[in-house]
DSSP file (Angstrom, degrees, kcal/mol; ACC not computed):
  #  RESIDUE AA STRUCTURE BP1 BP2  ACC     N-H-->O    O-->H-N    N-H-->O    O-->H-N    TCO  KAPPA ALPHA  PHI   PSI    X-CA   Y-CA   Z-CA
    1    1 A M              0   0    0      0, 0.0    48,-0.5     0, 0.0     2,-0.4   0.000 360.0 360.0 360.0 127.4   -9.2  -11.9  -19.3
    2    2 A T        -     0   0    0     46,-0.2    48,-0.1    45,-0.1     2,-0.0  -0.904 360.0-108.5-120.8 142.1  -12.9  -12.2  -19.4
    3    3 A A        -     0   0    0     -2,-0.4     2,-0.6    46,-0.2    46,-0.1  -0.299  26.5-136.7 -63.3 151.1  -15.3  -12.0  -16.5
    4    4 A I        -     0   0    0     44,-0.1     2,-0.8     2,-0.1    -1,-0.1  -0.941  19.7-176.3-111.9 110.1  -17.0  -15.3  -15.6
    5    5 A I        +     0   0    0     -2,-0.6     2,-0.3     3,-0.0     3,-0.0  -0.865  33.0 129.8-111.9 100.5  -20.8  -14.8  -14.9
    6    6 A D    >   -     0   0    0     -2,-0.8     3,-1.8     3,-0.1    96,-0.2  -0.922  51.9-147.7-154.5 116.3  -21.9  -18.2  -13.9
    7    7 A S  T 3  S+     0   0    0     -2,-0.3    -1,-0.1     1,-0.3    -2,-0.0   0.710  98.0  64.2 -58.2 -21.8  -23.9  -18.9  -10.8
    8    8 A A  T 3  S+     0   0    0      2,-0.1    -1,-0.3    -3,-0.0     2,-0.2   0.668  88.5  84.6 -78.8 -17.9  -22.2  -22.2  -10.4
    9    9 A E  S <  S-     0   0    0     -3,-1.8     2,-0.9     1,-0.0    93,-0.2  -0.612  73.5-136.9 -87.1 150.1  -18.8  -20.7   -9.8
   10   10 A D        +     0   0    0     -2,-0.2     2,-0.4    91,-0.1    -3,-0.1  -0.794  47.7 150.9-102.1  85.2  -17.5  -19.5   -6.5
   11   11 A I        -     0   0    0     -2,-0.9     2,-0.7    -5,-0.2    56,-0.2  -0.892  47.9-125.0-124.0 146.8  -15.9  -16.2   -7.6
   12   12 A F  E     -A   66   0A   0     54,-2.3    54,-2.4    -2,-0.4     2,-0.5  -0.842  32.4-170.9 -91.3 113.6  -15.5  -13.0   -5.5
   13   13 A T  E     -AB  65 100A   0     87,-1.6    87,-3.0    -2,-0.7     2,-0.5  -0.934   7.3-168.5-111.3 135.0  -17.1  -10.1   -7.5
   14   14 A L  E     -AB  64  99A   0     50,-3.0    50,-2.5    -2,-0.5     2,-0.5  -0.984   3.0-164.7-123.9 125.4  -16.7   -6.5   -6.5
   15   15 A V  E     -AB  63  98A   0     83,-3.0    83,-2.1    -2,-0.5     2,-0.5  -0.959   9.0-169.8-109.5 116.8  -18.9   -3.7   -8.1
   16   16 A N  E     -AB  62  97A   0     46,-2.5    46,-2.7    -2,-0.5     2,-0.5  -0.935   6.2-161.0-110.4 126.9  -17.6   -0.3   -7.5
   17   17 A T  E     -AB  61  96A   0     79,-2.2    79,-2.8    -2,-0.5     2,-0.6  -0.933   5.3-160.0-105.2 125.5  -19.8    2.8   -8.4
   18   18 A F  E     -AB  60  95A   0     42,-2.8    42,-1.7    -2,-0.5     2,-0.5  -0.941   6.0-152.7-106.7 114.1  -17.8    6.0   -8.7
   19   19 A H  E     +AB  59  94A   0     75,-3.7    74,-3.9    -2,-0.6    75,-1.3  -0.804  39.3 134.0 -87.0 128.8  -20.0    9.1   -8.4
   20   20 A T        -     0   0    0     38,-2.4     2,-0.3    -2,-0.5    72,-0.1  -0.722  51.6 -82.2-152.6-165.3  -18.4   11.9  -10.3
   21   21 A T     >  -     0   0    0     70,-0.4     4,-1.7    -2,-0.2     3,-0.5  -0.767  39.5-107.3-111.9 160.5  -19.0   14.7  -12.8
   22   22 A R  H  > S+     0   0    0     -2,-0.3     4,-0.6     1,-0.2     3,-0.2   0.868 119.9  56.9 -50.7 -40.1  -19.2   14.5  -16.6
   23   23 A E  H  4 S+     0   0    0      1,-0.2     4,-0.3     2,-0.1    -1,-0.2   0.850 115.2  34.8 -67.2 -37.0  -15.8   16.3  -16.7
   24   24 A R  H  > S+     0   0    0     -3,-0.5     4,-2.0    33,-0.1    -1,-0.2   0.518  93.2  89.8 -98.8  -5.4  -14.1   13.7  -14.6
   25   25 A Q  H  X S+     0   0    0     -4,-1.7     4,-2.5    32,-0.3     5,-0.2   0.932  87.5  49.9 -50.8 -50.9  -15.9   10.6  -15.8
   26   26 A G  H  X S+     0   0    0     -4,-0.6     4,-2.4     1,-0.2    -1,-0.2   0.863 109.0  51.3 -59.9 -38.1  -13.5    9.9  -18.6
   27   27 A A  H  > S+     0   0    0     -4,-0.3     4,-2.1     2,-0.2    -1,-0.2   0.856 111.0  49.0 -70.5 -32.3  -10.3   10.2  -16.3
   28   28 A I  H  X S+     0   0    0     -4,-2.0     4,-2.4     2,-0.2     5,-0.2   0.951 112.2  48.6 -69.3 -47.8  -11.8    7.7  -13.8
   29   29 A A  H  X S+     0   0    0     -4,-2.5     4,-1.9    -5,-0.2    -2,-0.2   0.908 114.2  46.1 -53.4 -48.5  -12.6    5.3  -16.7
   30   30 A A  H  X S+     0   0    0     -4,-2.4     4,-2.6     2,-0.2     5,-0.3   0.885 111.5  50.0 -68.3 -42.0   -9.1    5.7  -18.1
   31   31 A S  H  X S+     0   0    0     -4,-2.1     4,-2.2    -5,-0.2    -1,-0.2   0.936 112.2  48.3 -68.1 -38.8   -7.3    5.2  -14.7
   32   32 A L  H  X S+     0   0    0     -4,-2.4     4,-2.1     2,-0.2    -2,-0.2   0.894 114.5  46.6 -61.4 -41.1   -9.4    2.0  -14.0
   33   33 A S  H  X S+     0   0    0     -4,-1.9     4,-2.5    -5,-0.2    -2,-0.2   0.928 114.0  45.8 -74.0 -43.7   -8.7    0.6  -17.4
   34   34 A E  H  X S+     0   0    0     -4,-2.6     4,-2.9     2,-0.2     5,-0.3   0.895 111.6  52.0 -67.4 -41.0   -4.9    1.3  -17.3
   35   35 A F  H  X>S+     0   0    0     -4,-2.2     4,-2.5    -5,-0.3     5,-1.7   0.950 113.2  45.7 -56.2 -51.1   -4.6    0.0  -13.8
   36   36 A T  H  <>S+     0   0    0     -4,-2.1     5,-2.2     3,-0.2    -2,-0.2   0.942 115.1  47.1 -61.8 -49.5   -6.3   -3.2  -14.9
   37   37 A E  H  <5S+     0   0    0     -4,-2.5    -2,-0.2     1,-0.2    -1,-0.2   0.889 123.8  29.6 -56.9 -46.2   -4.2   -3.5  -18.1
   38   38 A W  H  <5S+     0   0    0     -4,-2.9    -1,-0.2    -5,-0.1    -2,-0.2   0.649 136.0   7.2-102.4 -11.5   -0.9   -2.9  -16.5
   39   39 A V  T ><5S+     0   0    0     -4,-2.5     3,-1.3    -5,-0.3    -3,-0.2   0.646 118.1  49.9-131.8 -57.0   -1.1   -4.2  -13.0
   40   40 A A  G > <S+     0   0    0     -5,-1.7     3,-2.5     1,-0.3     6,-0.2   0.922 103.4  59.2 -59.4 -51.0   -4.2   -6.1  -11.9
   41   41 A R  G 3 <S+     0   0    0     -5,-2.2    -1,-0.3     1,-0.3    -4,-0.1   0.655 104.8  53.4 -60.2 -15.1   -4.4   -8.6  -14.8
   42   42 A N  G <  S+     0   0    0     -3,-1.3    -1,-0.3    -6,-0.2    -2,-0.2   0.311  90.6  96.5 -96.6   3.6   -0.9   -9.8  -13.8
   43   43 A L  S X  S-     0   0    0     -3,-2.5     3,-1.6    -4,-0.2    28,-0.0  -0.678  84.5 -93.7 -97.7 147.1   -1.7  -10.6  -10.2
   44   44 A P  T 3  S+     0   0    0      0, 0.0    31,-0.1     0, 0.0     3,-0.1  -0.321 109.3  18.6 -57.5 137.2   -2.7  -14.0   -8.6
   45   45 A G  T 3  S+     0   0    0      1,-0.3    22,-1.7    21,-0.1    23,-0.1   0.124  85.0 137.7  96.6 -25.0   -6.3  -14.5   -8.4
   46   46 A F  E <   +C   66   0A   0     -3,-1.6    -1,-0.3    -6,-0.2    20,-0.2  -0.368  19.5 170.5 -67.0 132.8   -7.4  -11.8  -11.0
   47   47 A I  E     -     0   0A   0     18,-2.8     2,-0.3     1,-0.3    19,-0.2   0.822  51.0 -52.3-103.9 -55.0  -10.1  -13.0  -13.2
   48   48 A G  E     -C   65   0A   0     17,-1.2    17,-2.9   -47,-0.1     2,-0.3  -0.958  41.0-154.2 179.2 163.8  -11.4  -10.0  -15.2
   49   49 A A  E     -C   64   0A   0    -48,-0.5     2,-0.3    -2,-0.3    15,-0.2  -0.977   1.4-165.0-146.8 159.3  -12.7   -6.6  -15.1
   50   50 A S  E     -C   63   0A   0     13,-2.3    13,-2.7    -2,-0.3     2,-0.5  -0.993  11.3-147.0-146.3 149.3  -14.9   -4.2  -17.0
   51   51 A V  E     -C   62   0A   0     -2,-0.3     2,-0.3    11,-0.2    11,-0.2  -0.971  15.6-172.6-120.6 117.8  -15.4   -0.5  -16.9
   52   52 A H  E     -C   61   0A   0      9,-2.6     9,-3.0    -2,-0.5     2,-0.4  -0.866   7.8-156.8-109.7 140.2  -18.8    1.1  -17.6
   53   53 A V  E     -C   60   0A   0     -2,-0.3     7,-0.2     7,-0.2     2,-0.1  -0.952  23.5-117.2-119.0 138.9  -19.6    4.8  -18.0
   54   54 A S    >   -     0   0    0      5,-2.4     3,-0.7    -2,-0.4     5,-0.1  -0.380  11.4-132.6 -69.2 149.3  -23.1    6.1  -17.5
   55   55 A L  T 3  S+     0   0    0      1,-0.2    -1,-0.1     2,-0.1    -2,-0.0   0.705 108.8  61.0 -69.4 -25.1  -24.9    7.8  -20.3
   56   56 A T  T 3  S-     0   0    0      1,-0.0    -1,-0.2     3,-0.0   -34,-0.2   0.635 107.1-128.1 -81.9 -11.5  -25.7   10.6  -17.9
   57   57 A G  S <  S+     0   0    0     -3,-0.7   -32,-0.3     2,-0.2   -33,-0.1   0.507  83.8  97.2  85.4   2.4  -22.0   11.3  -17.3
   58   58 A D  S    S+     0   0    0    -37,-0.1   -38,-2.4   -39,-0.1     2,-0.3   0.402  77.3  42.3-110.3   5.8  -22.2   11.1  -13.4
   59   59 A R  E     -A   19   0A   0    -40,-0.2    -5,-2.4    -5,-0.1     2,-0.4  -0.992  51.4-160.5-148.6 156.8  -21.1    7.6  -12.7
   60   60 A V  E     -AC  18  53A   0    -42,-1.7   -42,-2.8    -2,-0.3     2,-0.5  -0.994  15.7-153.1-131.5 131.2  -18.5    5.0  -13.6
   61   61 A L  E     -AC  17  52A   0     -9,-3.0    -9,-2.6    -2,-0.4     2,-0.5  -0.883   5.9-166.6-103.0 128.7  -19.1    1.3  -12.8
   62   62 A N  E     -AC  16  51A   0    -46,-2.7   -46,-2.5    -2,-0.5     2,-0.6  -0.954   1.8-169.9-121.6 114.9  -16.1   -1.0  -12.3
   63   63 A Y  E     +AC  15  50A   0    -13,-2.7   -13,-2.3    -2,-0.5     2,-0.4  -0.908  16.4 169.6 -98.6 119.7  -16.9   -4.8  -12.3
   64   64 A V  E     -AC  14  49A   0    -50,-2.5   -50,-3.0    -2,-0.6     2,-0.4  -0.992  17.7-159.3-139.1 139.4  -14.0   -6.8  -11.2
   65   65 A Q  E     +AC  13  48A   0    -17,-2.9   -18,-2.8    -2,-0.4   -17,-1.2  -0.960   9.6 178.1-126.2 138.1  -13.7  -10.4  -10.3
   66   66 A W  E     -AC  12  46A   0    -54,-2.4   -54,-2.3    -2,-0.4   -20,-0.2  -0.867  41.7-116.3-128.8 157.1  -11.0  -12.3   -8.1
   67   67 A R  S    S-     0   0    0    -22,-1.7     2,-0.3    -2,-0.3   -21,-0.1   0.803  97.4  -1.1 -67.9 -28.1  -10.8  -15.9   -7.2
   68   68 A S     >  -     0   0    0    -56,-0.1     4,-1.6   -23,-0.1    -1,-0.2  -0.985  69.4-109.3-153.7 164.6  -11.2  -14.8   -3.5
   69   69 A S  H  > S+     0   0    0     -2,-0.3     4,-2.2     1,-0.2     5,-0.1   0.803 117.8  59.5 -62.3 -29.5  -11.6  -11.8   -1.3
   70   70 A E  H  > S+     0   0    0      2,-0.2     4,-2.2     1,-0.2    -1,-0.2   0.804 101.5  51.6 -70.8 -31.9   -8.1  -12.5   -0.1
   71   71 A D  H  > S+     0   0    0      2,-0.2     4,-1.6     1,-0.2    -1,-0.2   0.882 110.4  48.2 -68.3 -36.0   -6.7  -12.1   -3.5
   72   72 A L  H  X S+     0   0    0     -4,-1.6     4,-2.6     2,-0.2    -2,-0.2   0.940 111.2  51.5 -62.7 -47.5   -8.5   -8.7   -3.8
   73   73 A Q  H  X S+     0   0    0     -4,-2.2     4,-1.2     1,-0.2    -2,-0.2   0.904 108.2  53.9 -62.5 -42.8   -7.1   -7.7   -0.2
   74   74 A A  H  < S+     0   0    0     -4,-2.2     4,-0.4     1,-0.2    -1,-0.2   0.893 109.2  46.8 -56.8 -41.1   -3.5   -8.7   -1.4
   75   75 A M  H >< S+     0   0    0     -4,-1.6     3,-1.8     1,-0.2     6,-0.4   0.933 109.6  52.9 -69.8 -44.0   -3.7   -6.5   -4.4
   76   76 A L  H 3< S+     0   0    0     -4,-2.6    -1,-0.2     1,-0.3    -2,-0.2   0.682 100.4  63.7 -65.9 -14.6   -5.1   -3.6   -2.3
   77   77 A A  T 3< S+     0   0    0     -4,-1.2    -1,-0.3    -3,-0.2    -2,-0.2   0.653  83.0 100.8 -74.2 -16.9   -2.2   -3.9    0.0
   78   78 A R  S <> S-     0   0    0     -3,-1.8     4,-2.0    -4,-0.4     5,-0.2  -0.338  78.1-126.3 -74.9 149.2    0.3   -3.0   -2.7
   79   79 A A  H  > S+     0   0    0      1,-0.2     4,-2.5     2,-0.2     5,-0.2   0.905 109.3  51.2 -57.9 -44.1    1.8    0.5   -3.0
   80   80 A D  H  > S+     0   0    0      1,-0.2     4,-1.9     2,-0.2    -1,-0.2   0.839 109.3  49.8 -69.1 -32.1    0.8    0.9   -6.6
   81   81 A A  H  > S+     0   0    0     -6,-0.4     4,-2.7     2,-0.2    -1,-0.2   0.868 109.7  51.0 -72.9 -34.8   -2.8   -0.1   -5.9
   82   82 A K  H  X S+     0   0    0     -4,-2.0     4,-2.7     2,-0.2     5,-0.2   0.939 111.3  49.0 -62.4 -43.0   -3.0    2.4   -3.0
   83   83 A A  H  X S+     0   0    0     -4,-2.5     4,-2.3     1,-0.2    -2,-0.2   0.926 111.8  49.0 -59.3 -41.6   -1.7    5.1   -5.3
   84   84 A H  H  X S+     0   0    0     -4,-1.9     4,-2.3     2,-0.2     5,-0.2   0.930 110.0  49.5 -66.8 -42.7   -4.1    4.2   -7.9
   85   85 A M  H  X S+     0   0    0     -4,-2.7     4,-2.5     1,-0.2    -1,-0.2   0.906 110.4  52.2 -63.9 -40.9   -7.1    4.2   -5.4
   86   86 A D  H  X S+     0   0    0     -4,-2.7     4,-1.8     2,-0.2    -1,-0.2   0.900 108.7  52.6 -54.3 -44.9   -6.0    7.6   -4.2
   87   87 A E  H  X S+     0   0    0     -4,-2.3     4,-0.9    -5,-0.2    -2,-0.2   0.961 114.5  38.0 -59.4 -51.5   -6.0    8.8   -7.8
   88   88 A V  H  X S+     0   0    0     -4,-2.3     4,-1.1     1,-0.2     3,-0.4   0.843 112.6  58.5 -77.9 -28.1   -9.5    7.7   -8.6
   89   89 A A  H  < S+     0   0    0     -4,-2.5    -1,-0.2     1,-0.2     3,-0.2   0.848 102.8  53.8 -63.9 -34.3  -10.8    8.7   -5.1
   90   90 A A  H  < S+     0   0    0     -4,-1.8    -1,-0.2     1,-0.2    -2,-0.2   0.797 110.6  47.7 -71.4 -22.0   -9.6   12.3   -5.8
   91   91 A L  H  < S+     0   0    0     -4,-0.9   -70,-0.4    -3,-0.4     2,-0.3   0.644 104.2  75.5 -92.3 -17.6  -11.6   12.3   -9.0
   92   92 A A     <  -     0   0    0     -4,-1.1   -72,-0.2    -3,-0.2     3,-0.1  -0.690  62.4-153.9 -99.2 148.9  -14.8   10.8   -7.4
   93   93 A D  S    S-     0   0    0    -74,-3.9     2,-0.3     1,-0.4   -73,-0.2   0.775  88.0  -6.1 -79.8 -29.8  -17.4   12.5   -5.2
   94   94 A R  E     -B   19   0A   0    -75,-1.3   -75,-3.7     2,-0.0     2,-0.4  -0.947  62.6-149.8-162.8 140.9  -18.2    9.2   -3.6
   95   95 A I  E     -B   18   0A   0     -2,-0.3   -77,-0.2   -77,-0.2   -79,-0.0  -0.980   6.0-167.1-116.5 131.8  -17.3    5.5   -4.2
   96   96 A D  E     -B   17   0A   0    -79,-2.8   -79,-2.2    -2,-0.4     2,-0.5  -0.904   7.2-174.7-115.2  98.9  -19.6    2.7   -3.4
   97   97 A P  E     +B   16   0A   0      0, 0.0   -81,-0.2     0, 0.0    -2,-0.0  -0.838   7.2 177.5 -98.6 132.0  -17.9   -0.7   -3.4
   98   98 A V  E     -B   15   0A   0    -83,-2.1   -83,-3.0    -2,-0.5     2,-0.3  -0.997  23.6-136.1-134.8 127.4  -20.2   -3.7   -2.9
   99   99 A P  E     +B   14   0A   0      0, 0.0     2,-0.3     0, 0.0   -85,-0.2  -0.663  31.6 178.0 -83.3 138.4  -19.2   -7.4   -3.0
  100  100 A Y  E     -B   13   0A   0    -87,-3.0   -87,-1.6    -2,-0.3     2,-0.3  -0.902  24.1-153.8-133.1 161.5  -21.6   -9.7   -5.0
  101  101 A R        -     0   0    0     -2,-0.3     2,-0.4   -89,-0.1   -89,-0.1  -0.980  37.6-103.4-129.6 148.0  -22.0  -13.3   -6.0
  102  102 A V        +     0   0    0     -2,-0.3     3,-0.1   -96,-0.2   -91,-0.1  -0.582  37.0 174.3 -76.1 129.0  -23.9  -14.3   -9.1
  103  103 A A        +     0   0    0     -2,-0.4     2,-0.3     1,-0.3    -1,-0.2   0.632  65.6   5.6-101.8 -28.4  -27.4  -15.7   -8.4
  104  104 A F        -     0   0    0      2,-0.0     2,-0.4   -98,-0.0    -1,-0.3  -0.954  51.4-167.8-168.3 141.0  -28.7  -16.1  -11.9
  105  105 A V        +     0   0    0     -2,-0.3     2,-0.4    -3,-0.1   -98,-0.0  -0.988  14.9 177.2-136.2 120.8  -27.6  -15.8  -15.5
  106  106 A G        -     0   0    0     -2,-0.4     2,-0.4     2,-0.0    -2,-0.0  -0.963   7.0-176.8-127.6 148.5  -30.1  -15.8  -18.4
  107  107 A S        +     0   0    0     -2,-0.4    -2,-0.0     1,-0.0     0, 0.0  -0.967   9.4 177.3-146.6 125.9  -29.6  -15.4  -22.1
  108  108 A W              0   0    0     -2,-0.4    -1,-0.0     1,-0.1    -2,-0.0  -0.148 360.0 360.0-121.7  37.7  -32.3  -15.3  -24.8
  109  109 A R              0   0    0      0, 0.0    -1,-0.1     0, 0.0    -2,-0.0   0.495 360.0 360.0 -78.6 360.0  -30.4  -14.7  -28.0
């Protein structure tokens, strides 16, 4: 499943920034990746996700797309999703979830 980055698409994009420490960065990235691979990718409305780790070691960025906010909310209501979010929340100092829409895409390769 690949993210769709196209300003013509009506897709719900959530960007989560997890503020953490270098020691916990890998655990957050692994947890997000595993949850995506084993749970989220099989749910209705899921489009794609990526996990990025900062070179400074203090942040993990999770870019995730759903067909709608309602699809995301349905996933978050699940017991396994709640357990997963509790797990990553315990590893993070702060989490900043922000919804987005694509406004522009440029490529100059």
